[in-house]
C-alpha positions as CSV (number, residue, x, y, z in Angstrom):
1,X,86.3,153.7,66.3
2,X,83.8,151.1,65.1
3,X,84.2,147.9,67.4
4,X,84.1,144.7,65.7
5,X,83.3,141.0,66.5
6,X,86.9,140.1,67.4
7,X,87.5,143.3,69.7
8,X,83.9,141.9,71.4
9,X,85.7,138.2,71.7
10,X,89.0,139.7,73.2
11,X,86.4,141.6,76.0
12,X,84.9,138.6,76.9
13,X,88.0,136.7,77.1
14,X,89.6,139.8,79.1
15,X,86.7,139.6,82.1
16,X,87.6,135.6,82.3
17,X,91.2,136.9,82.4
18,X,90.3,139.6,85.0
19,X,88.8,137.2,87.7
20,X,92.4,136.0,88.4
21,X,92.9,139.6,89.9
22,X,89.9,139.0,92.2
23,X,90.3,139.4,95.9
24,X,87.7,136.9,97.8
25,X,88.9,135.5,100.8
26,X,85.8,135.3,102.6
27,X,83.3,134.3,99.7
28,X,85.6,132.8,97.3
29,X,83.5,133.8,94.5
30,X,85.5,135.4,92.0
31,X,84.1,138.0,89.4
32,X,86.1,139.5,86.7
33,X,84.8,142.4,84.2
34,X,86.3,143.9,81.3
35,X,84.9,147.6,80.2
36,X,85.3,148.4,76.4
37,X,85.7,152.1,75.8
38,X,84.3,153.6,72.8
39,X,88.0,154.6,71.6
40,X,88.5,150.5,71.8
41,X,90.6,150.9,75.0
42,X,89.7,147.7,77.4
43,X,89.8,148.2,81.7
44,X,90.1,145.2,83.6
45,X,88.5,144.7,87.3
46,X,88.4,142.3,89.6
47,X,85.9,141.9,92.7
48,X,87.8,142.8,96.3
49,X,86.3,141.8,99.4
50,X,86.8,143.4,102.6
51,X,86.4,142.0,106.3
52,X,83.9,144.9,106.8
53,X,81.6,143.5,104.1
54,X,80.6,147.3,103.3
55,X,83.7,148.2,101.9
56,X,84.2,145.3,99.0
57,X,84.2,146.4,95.5
58,X,82.2,144.5,92.8
59,X,84.4,143.9,89.4
60,X,82.4,145.9,87.4
61,X,82.7,149.2,89.4
62,X,86.2,148.5,89.8
63,X,86.8,148.5,86.1
64,X,84.6,151.4,85.4
65,X,86.6,153.5,88.0
66,X,89.5,152.7,86.9
67,X,88.5,153.8,83.7
68,X,87.0,157.1,84.7
69,X,90.3,157.8,87.2
70,X,92.3,157.3,83.9
71,X,89.9,160.4,82.4
72,X,87.7,158.4,80.1
73,X,84.0,158.5,80.1
74,X,82.7,157.0,76.8
75,X,81.9,153.4,77.1
76,X,80.5,150.7,74.3
77,X,80.3,147.5,76.7
78,X,81.4,145.3,79.9
79,X,81.8,141.7,79.7
80,X,81.3,140.0,83.4
81,X,82.3,136.5,84.6
82,X,82.2,135.3,87.7
83,X,81.9,131.7,89.5
84,X,83.9,129.9,92.4
85,X,87.5,130.3,92.8
86,X,89.5,128.0,90.4
87,X,86.5,126.8,89.0
88,X,85.4,127.7,85.1
89,X,82.1,129.7,85.6
90,X,78.8,127.2,85.6
91,X,76.4,129.9,85.4
92,X,76.2,133.5,84.0
93,X,77.1,136.2,87.2
94,X,74.7,139.4,86.4
95,X,76.0,142.5,87.9
96,X,74.2,143.6,91.3
97,X,72.1,146.5,91.6
98,X,74.9,149.0,92.4
99,X,76.8,147.8,89.8
100,X,73.8,148.4,87.4
101,X,72.9,152.1,88.6
102,X,77.2,153.0,88.3
103,X,76.5,151.9,84.5
104,X,73.4,153.9,84.5
105,X,75.6,157.0,85.4
106,X,78.6,156.7,82.6
107,X,76.9,154.4,79.8
108,X,74.2,155.4,77.1
109,X,71.2,153.7,75.3
110,X,73.3,151.0,73.0
111,X,75.8,150.1,75.8
112,X,75.9,146.3,76.0
113,X,76.4,143.8,79.0
114,X,77.9,140.5,78.2
115,X,77.6,137.6,81.1
116,X,80.4,135.0,80.6
117,X,80.7,131.6,81.2
118,X,83.2,130.8,78.6
119,X,84.8,132.4,75.6
120,X,81.9,131.0,73.7
121,X,79.4,130.5,75.7
122,X,77.8,134.0,76.7
123,X,74.6,136.1,76.8
124,X,74.3,139.8,75.4
125,X,71.7,141.8,77.2
126,X,70.9,145.8,77.2
127,X,71.7,148.0,80.5
128,X,68.3,149.1,79.8
129,X,66.7,145.0,79.7
130,X,69.0,145.0,83.4
131,X,67.8,148.1,84.5
132,X,64.7,149.0,82.9
133,X,63.7,152.5,85.0
134,X,67.1,153.3,85.7
135,X,67.7,156.6,87.6
136,X,70.1,159.0,85.7
137,X,71.1,162.6,85.6
138,X,68.5,163.6,83.5
139,X,66.4,162.5,86.3
140,X,67.5,165.2,88.5
141,X,68.1,168.1,85.4
């Protein structure tokens, strides 16, 4: 499937919508992610906090794990939107290091990351720029 501009707009909007699924009773910082597969399907995820902080899960990994558990392993891009609960994002929410590593596991060289404040205010960056010396499967083969 060829990914067109309309599909990327849908992806960015889906990340903003996914923030509503977040469970953030401690930090009140909600994050939504939308993962676009190479087949054109979008998987959404919200961050999920836990009183035992180590048991929390980021929005990006939630979306990726949903896709992987559904049998999908080929991804095109991901959009991420984050900000204080109930507020419009005022800054870009970049993926944390763990999420970048999980992306590295499943993403190819062309994988793109969109950090989104609104439907029209976003930045696009490559995973290679976010994780320049990433450790992937080829590192241990």
